[in-house]
C-alpha positions in Angstrom: -61.5 -13.4 -27.3 -58.6 -14.6 -24.8 -56.7 -18.0 -25.4 -58.6 -19.8 -23.0 -61.9 -18.8 -24.2 -61.0 -19.8 -27.6 -59.6 -23.4 -26.5 -62.8 -23.9 -24.5 -64.9 -23.1 -27.6 -62.7 -25.5 -29.5 -63.5 -28.5 -27.1 -67.0 -27.8 -27.2 -67.1 -27.9 -30.8 -65.7 -31.1 -31.5 -67.8 -33.2 -34.0 -66.2 -36.3 -35.2 -63.6 -36.7 -32.4 -66.1 -36.3 -29.4 -63.4 -36.5 -26.6 -65.1 -34.4 -23.9 -66.0 -37.7 -21.9 -62.4 -38.1 -21.3 -61.3 -37.4 -17.7 -58.1 -35.2 -18.6 -59.9 -33.5 -21.4 -62.9 -32.9 -19.2 -60.5 -31.5 -16.4 -59.2 -29.0 -19.1 -62.3 -28.0 -20.1 -63.4 -27.1 -16.1 -60.0 -25.4 -16.0 -61.0 -23.2 -19.1 -64.6 -22.7 -17.8 -63.2 -21.3 -14.5 -61.0 -18.7 -15.8 -63.2 -15.9 -14.5 -63.5 -17.2 -11.1 -61.1 -18.1 -8.1 -62.0 -21.7 -9.0 -59.3 -21.4 -11.7 -56.5 -22.2 -8.9 -58.1 -25.6 -7.8 -59.0 -26.4 -11.4 -55.4 -25.7 -12.5 -54.1 -27.8 -9.9 -56.4 -30.9 -10.5 -55.8 -30.7 -14.4 -51.7 -30.6 -13.2 -52.3 -33.9 -11.4 -54.0 -35.5 -14.4 -51.6 -34.7 -16.9 -48.4 -35.3 -14.9 -49.6 -38.9 -14.3 -48.8 -39.7 -18.1 -46.1 -38.6 -20.0 -47.0 -35.3 -21.6 -50.5 -33.7 -22.4 -49.8 -33.6 -26.1 -48.9 -37.3 -26.3 -51.8 -38.2 -24.1 -54.5 -36.3 -26.5 -52.9 -37.8 -29.6 -53.2 -41.2 -28.1 -56.7 -40.4 -27.5 -57.1 -39.6 -31.2 -55.4 -43.0 -32.6 -57.8 -44.8 -30.1 -61.2 -43.0 -30.7 -64.0 -45.1 -32.0 -65.8 -42.8 -34.6 -67.0 -43.0 -38.1 -63.9 -41.8 -39.6 -61.5 -44.4 -37.7 -63.7 -47.4 -38.2 -64.2 -46.7 -41.9 -60.1 -46.3 -42.0 -59.8 -49.6 -40.6 -61.9 -51.4 -43.0 -60.2 -49.6 -45.8 -63.1 -47.7 -46.8 -62.3 -44.2 -45.5 -62.6 -43.2 -49.4 -66.3 -44.0 -49.4 -67.0 -41.5 -46.5 -68.9 -38.3 -47.2 -67.2 -35.2 -47.7 -68.6 -33.5 -44.8 -67.3 -36.1 -42.3 -63.8 -35.9 -43.8 -64.0 -32.0 -43.6 -65.3 -32.6 -40.1 -62.2 -34.6 -39.2 -59.6 -31.9 -40.6 -61.6 -29.6 -38.3 -61.2 -31.5 -35.6 -57.7 -32.4 -35.9 -56.8 -28.5 -36.2 -58.8 -27.8 -33.1 -57.3 -30.7 -31.4 -53.6 -29.7 -32.2 -54.2 -26.3 -30.8 -55.8 -27.9 -27.7 -52.7 -30.3 -27.2 -50.3 -27.1 -27.3 -51.9 -25.5 -24.3 -49.3 -24.1 -21.7 -49.8 -22.5 -18.0 -49.0 -19.2 -19.8 -52.3 -19.6 -21.8 -54.4 -19.9 -18.7 -52.9 -16.8 -16.5 -52.6 -14.5 -19.5 -56.5 -15.1 -19.8 -57.3 -14.3 -16.1 -58.1 -10.4 -16.0 -57.7 -10.6 -11.9 -54.0 -9.5 -11.3 -54.1 -11.5 -7.7 -55.2 -14.6 -9.1 -52.8 -14.1 -11.8 -49.8 -13.9 -9.6 -50.7 -17.0 -7.8 -51.1 -19.0 -11.1 -47.4 -17.9 -12.1 -46.4 -19.6 -8.9 -47.9 -23.1 -9.9 -46.0 -25.6 -11.6 -46.3 -26.1 -15.2 -47.2 -29.3 -16.9 -45.3 -30.8 -19.9 -46.5 -30.2 -23.3 -44.3 -32.7 -25.0 -44.4 -34.4 -28.6 -47.4 -36.4 -30.3 -47.6 -40.1 -30.6 -46.7 -41.3 -34.0 -47.7 -41.0 -36.9 -48.9 -37.6 -35.8 -46.3 -34.7 -36.1 -47.4 -31.2 -36.9 -50.1 -29.9 -38.9 -52.5 -32.6 -37.7 -55.3 -31.9 -40.0 -53.0 -32.5 -43.0 -52.2 -35.9 -41.9 -55.4 -37.9 -42.6 -53.5 -40.1 -45.2 -51.1 -41.1 -42.3 -54.2 -41.6 -40.0 -55.9 -43.8 -42.4 -52.8 -45.8 -42.9 -52.5 -46.1 -39.0 -56.0 -47.4 -38.7 -55.7 -49.9 -41.6 -52.8 -51.6 -39.7 -53.8 -51.1 -36.1 -57.6 -50.9 -36.0 -60.0 -48.4 -34.2 -61.0 -47.6 -30.4 -60.4 -50.2 -27.9 -59.2 -52.9 -30.7 -56.4 -50.3 -31.7 -54.9 -50.2 -28.1 -55.8 -53.8 -27.1 -55.6 -57.0 -29.1 -57.6 -59.4 -26.6 -60.4 -59.1 -24.4 -62.5 -61.4 -22.1 -66.3 -61.3 -21.7 -67.7 -60.3 -18.2 -70.8 -59.0 -17.1 -72.3 -58.9 -21.1 -69.5 -56.7 -22.1 -66.1 -56.7 -23.2 -62.9 -56.1 -21.0 -59.7 -55.5 -22.4 -56.6 -57.5 -21.3 -53.6 -55.5 -21.3 -51.3 -58.4 -20.1 -51.3 -61.2 -22.3 -49.1 -64.3 -23.5 -46.2 -62.7 -25.4 -45.6 -66.2 -27.0 -44.4 -66.4 -30.4 -44.9 -69.3 -32.6 -41.0 -69.9 -32.8 -41.4 -70.7 -29.3 -43.1 -73.6 -29.7 -41.2 -76.9 -30.4 -42.5 -79.9 -32.7 -46.0 -80.2 -33.4 -45.7 -78.5 -36.9 -48.1 -80.5 -38.9 -50.9 -79.5 -36.0 -49.8 -75.9 -35.8 -49.5 -75.6 -39.3 -53.1 -76.4 -39.8 -54.2 -73.7 -37.3 -51.8 -71.1 -39.1 -53.1 -72.0 -42.2 -56.8 -71.5 -41.0 -56.3 -68.6 -39.1 -54.8 -66.8 -42.4 -57.4 -67.7 -44.2 -59.8 -66.2 -42.0 -58.0 -63.0 -41.7 -57.8 -62.4 -45.6 -61.5 -63.0 -45.9 -61.5 -66.5 -47.3 -63.6 -69.5 -46.4 -62.3 -71.0 -42.9 -63.5 -73.2 -40.2 -64.0 -73.2 -36.5 -61.2 -75.2 -35.0 -61.3 -77.7 -32.2 -57.7 -78.5 -30.5 -58.0 -81.6 -28.5 -55.4 -83.7 -26.5 -53.3 -84.5 -23.7 -52.6 -81.6 -21.3 -49.4 -79.7 -21.5 -49.0 -80.2 -25.3 -49.3 -76.3 -26.4 -53.1 -76.2 -27.4 -53.7 -72.7 -25.9 -50.2 -71.4 -26.5 -50.7 -72.4 -29.9 -54.1 -70.1 -30.2 -51.9 -67.5 -28.2 -49.1 -67.3 -30.5 -51.3 -67.5 -33.5 -53.2 -64.1 -32.4 -49.9 -62.7 -31.7 -48.6 -63.5 -35.3 -51.7 -62.3 -37.0 -52.6 -59.3 -34.5 -50.7 -56.8 -37.1 -53.1 -57.9 -39.8 -56.2 -57.1 -37.7 -57.1 -60.0 -35.9 -58.2 -59.7 -32.2 -59.2 -62.4 -29.6 -62.1 -62.6 -27.1 -61.8 -65.4 -24.5 -65.0 -66.5 -23.0 -66.0 -69.3 -20.2 -68.1 -71.9 -20.6 -70.6 -70.2 -18.9 -70.5 -67.5 -21.3 -71.6 -69.8 -24.3 -75.2 -68.5 -24.3 -74.0 -65.3 -24.9 -72.4 -66.0 -28.1 -75.1 -64.6 -30.3 -74.8 -61.3 -28.4 -71.2 -60.9 -28.7 -71.1 -61.7 -32.5 -74.1 -59.1 -33.0 -72.1 -56.8 -30.9 -69.2 -57.3 -33.3 -71.1 -57.7 -36.3 -70.4 -54.2 -37.8 -66.6 -54.1 -36.6 -64.0 -54.4 -39.9 -61.8 -56.4 -37.5 -61.2 -60.5 -37.3 -62.2 -62.0 -33.9 -61.4 -65.3 -32.6 -63.8 -66.2 -29.9 -61.9 -68.7 -27.7 -63.1 -71.0 -25.4 -60.3 -72.7 -23.2 -60.7 -76.3 -21.8 -63.8 -77.0 -22.9 -65.7 -79.9 -21.3 -69.5 -80.5 -20.8 -71.5 -82.7 -18.3 -74.2 -84.9 -19.9 -76.9 -82.4 -19.1 -75.2 -79.0 -19.3 -77.5 -76.7 -21.3 -74.7 -74.7 -22.6 -73.8 -78.0 -24.9 -76.7 -77.4 -27.1 -76.0 -73.3 -27.0 -72.7 -74.2 -28.6 -73.9 -76.5 -31.2 -76.4 -73.9 -32.3 -73.4 -71.2 -32.6 -71.3 -73.5 -34.5 -74.0 -74.3 -37.0 -77.6 -74.4 -37.2 -78.6 -70.9 -35.2 -80.9 -68.5 -36.7 -78.4 -65.6 -36.6 -76.0 -67.7 -38.7 -72.1 -67.2 -38.4 -71.0 -63.8 -38.9 -67.8 -63.2 -41.3 -65.5 -61.8 -39.0 -66.0 -64.0 -35.9 -64.6 -67.7 -35.8 -64.6 -70.2 -32.6 -61.6 -71.6 -31.5 -61.6 -74.2 -28.6 -59.2 -76.4 -26.5 -60.2 -79.4 -24.9 -58.3 -82.6 -23.0 -61.4 -84.9 -24.5 -62.3 -85.6 -28.2 -65.9 -85.9 -27.3 -66.4 -83.1 -25.1 -69.0 -84.5 -22.8 -68.0 -86.5 -19.4 -69.5 -89.9 -19.5 -71.3 -91.2 -16.0 -71.5 -94.8 -15.2 -75.3 -94.5 -15.9 -74.7 -93.4 -19.6 -72.7 -96.9 -20.1 -75.7 -99.3 -18.8 -76.9 -100.2 -21.9 -75.8 -100.2 -25.8 -78.9 -98.3 -26.8 -78.3 -95.1 -24.6 -74.6 -95.4 -25.2 -75.1 -95.6 -28.9 -77.4 -92.1 -28.3 -74.7 -90.5 -26.4 -72.1 -91.5 -28.8 -74.0 -89.8 -31.4 -74.7 -86.6 -29.4 -71.0 -86.1 -28.6 -70.0 -86.4 -32.1 -72.7 -84.0 -33.3 -71.0 -81.0 -31.4 -67.1 -81.9 -32.2 -68.3 -82.5 -35.8 -69.3 -79.2 -36.0 -65.8 -78.0 -35.6 -64.7 -78.0 -39.1 -61.4 -78.6 -37.9 -60.3 -80.9 -35.2 -56.6 -81.2 -34.5 -55.1 -83.8 -32.0 -52.1 -83.2 -29.6 -50.7 -86.1 -28.1 -48.1 -86.2 -25.4 -44.1 -86.8 -27.1 -42.4 -89.9 -26.7 -39.0 -90.0 -25.0 -37.1 -89.0 -28.3 -39.4 -86.0 -28.9 -39.7 -85.0 -25.4 -35.9 -84.7 -25.0 -35.7 -83.1 -28.7 -38.2 -80.0 -27.1 -35.8 -79.8 -24.3 -32.7 -79.4 -26.1 -34.6 -77.0 -28.6 -35.6 -74.7 -25.7 -32.5 -74.9 -24.1 -30.6 -73.6 -27.2 -33.3 -71.0 -27.7 -32.0 -69.8 -24.3 -28.4 -70.0 -24.8 -27.8 -72.6 -22.1 -24.3 -74.1 -22.3 -24.8 -77.1 -20.1 -24.1 -80.6 -20.8 -26.5 -82.4 -22.9 -26.6 -86.0 -21.3 -26.8 -84.3 -17.8 -29.3 -82.1 -19.0 -31.5 -85.1 -20.6 -31.2 -87.3 -17.7 -32.2 -84.7 -15.2 -35.1 -83.9 -17.6 -36.5 -87.4 -17.5 -36.4 -87.2 -13.8 -38.5 -84.1 -13.9 -40.9 -85.7 -16.0 -41.3 -88.6 -13.9 -41.9 -86.6 -10.9 -44.5 -84.6 -12.7 -46.4 -87.7 -14.2 -45.4 -87.6 -17.8 -43.5 -86.0 -20.7 -45.1 -82.8 -22.2 -43.8 -79.7 -23.7 -45.0 -77.8 -20.8 -43.2 -80.0 -18.7 -39.9 -79.5 -20.9 -40.4 -75.8 -20.7 -40.9 -75.8 -17.0 -37.9 -77.8 -16.5 -35.5 -75.4 -18.6 -37.2 -72.5 -16.6 -35.8 -74.2 -13.6 -32.6 -74.8 -15.1 -31.8 -71.3 -16.4 -32.8 -69.8 -13.2 -30.5 -72.2 -11.4 -27.6 -71.4 -13.8 -27.9 -67.7 -13.5 -28.1 -67.7 -9.5 -25.2 -70.2 -9.7 -27.2 -73.2 -7.7 -27.0 -76.8 -8.4 -29.8 -78.4 -10.5 
């Protein structure tokens, strides 16, 4: 049996790590299958183009292993790998040994497996791909590194949840977000009491303790959404992930929860800028999802929402026409907001607090500017933009920093 045939059988015999659907691996399989025909030239060129779009083949294949969704990686992420049947663990060892051999494939293995002398000579003229090094924690003797892989998945999750921290819900499916807000909790200034409530609740949720759905409401630009993003960044290493949905996706909440039900990861379902019209059907859907739905709340999902209004429903003029109707509407409004176990208020800062935020952000950026001049300009900036807020302060400092670095007046 030549090397190409052996590697082909290895790919076809993978059990736990079934990577044949991957574009690059399937490209290699096609190449190995073509060794006995003239198609080998085209297939090797095709595989070369695929591999060279990545750092190296061994790194690429090792990352496929680290991000695969299978019985082993899911159990390892949940800390239950020791409960897997011996047959599964033996399958993992067998697959890892095969995969390491596959990762080491080189152009020499292809042309030495070709019997046709003319084809072999042409294959030797083709450029070779880079084998490279595997991604950590994999090193050598992959079948002996199950313990390292278990620890990796405990920390980083499994499948697409090991590669991405945040997702959006579109077309009844999860779509990963590669470019998320990198903001850290230390970047947020003041509002310590509000932020600590969110942190404490999130920490309880991540550790599996009782926790509440959270409504962050109040003035625009006060850091409600940024707080949620920063909490995700802080607790992602502990298995926290986020799924952002729009108001129109609220009817899919039960579907989302059922999809995630068997995952060992913890998920914040995030609804930003939440507000309803008085006859919006999704209002009732969210009420049921928060409390009262037959499907019930899942242990690994929690809802965080932000809004500029406490009662979440826009009130029309006709709603105010009589006291009886108004009382009914007030009760309906409260019936939703009360189902968030934790409601946290964010209000715009006064002048002193606003300038304190400006100063703290400027210090973080190491801006060596006159404080009196900075404060005066910050006040003018806020006046032109309709009021003071942490967002306004950050935008002002962005402007000042840019001007300073370009040597421009501000």
